[in-house]
N, C-alpha and C positions, 0 to 999 in steps of 0.2 A: 424641484425642476433643475437648479443649476447643478446639483450634485450629481443628478443623472447625466446631464451633459458633459461634465468634467470627467465622469467615470468612463462614459462612452468614447470620449476623445483619447484618454489614457489607454484604454484598451485597444483602439484602433492604432495608436502609435507603437504599443508593444507587439502587436500582431504583425505590423508592418516591418518592425525590426526582426522578428522571427522569420517572416517570410524571405526577406533579403538574405538573412544569414543562410537559410536552408536551400535556396534556389539561385542566388545571384552571386555567390562568392566564388572565388576560384577553387577548383577541385584540390582537395587535401592530397598530400603526398601519400604513397602507398606505405601502409603500416604492415610490418611484418606479422604473420598470423601467430607465431609464437608469443607474442606479447598478451594475446587474448586467452591463450590456452588455460591459465590460471582460473579463469572466470568460468570456464565449462563445467566444472565439477559442481561448484554451488548452484548453478542454473540447472544442471541435470536434476540434483536433489530436489530443488523447488518445482520443477516440472514433474517429477516422480510423485512428489508428495500431492501436487494439485490433482493429478490422475487419480490417485489413491482417494483422495477426499471426494472426488466425483463418483467413483465406482463403489466405494464403500462408505456412503454418507451417514448411515445411521448413527455410529459411534460419535461421530463428529456432532451431529445434531442433538444427540443426547447431552453431550459435554456443554454445548452452546445453550441449551435450555436450562441445565443445572446452573451455569454461570448466571443467565439472566435472572433466575429465580433467586440466587444468592445476592444479587444487586438489588432487587425489589425487597427483599427481606434478609437483611444481613444478621439477624439475631443468631442464627447458627454459627456463623463465622465468629462472631464476637465471643460466643461461649467457648467455642474451640480454641482460640487464642488467648482467653482468660481476660478479655477486656470487661466482661460482666460475669457475675456469678450465675451459675445454672438454676 
């Protein structure tokens, strides 16, 4: 019970700090847009990849299924890299 109380108080404290920082601080000075232009290319690549994964999901699902199967049964991987004899 004590741990739950302390955790909830610490959460309340941190959320209050975040709220104050987000809404009650002085407005930041204007930042030139050119400073963020370098971040547009990686963001665009991630957006395009996310859309691709949504539109053509089957290859990604197959890849995820293969990876999950290998995690559950690592024998084929161990043989492929030479950790165990075939």
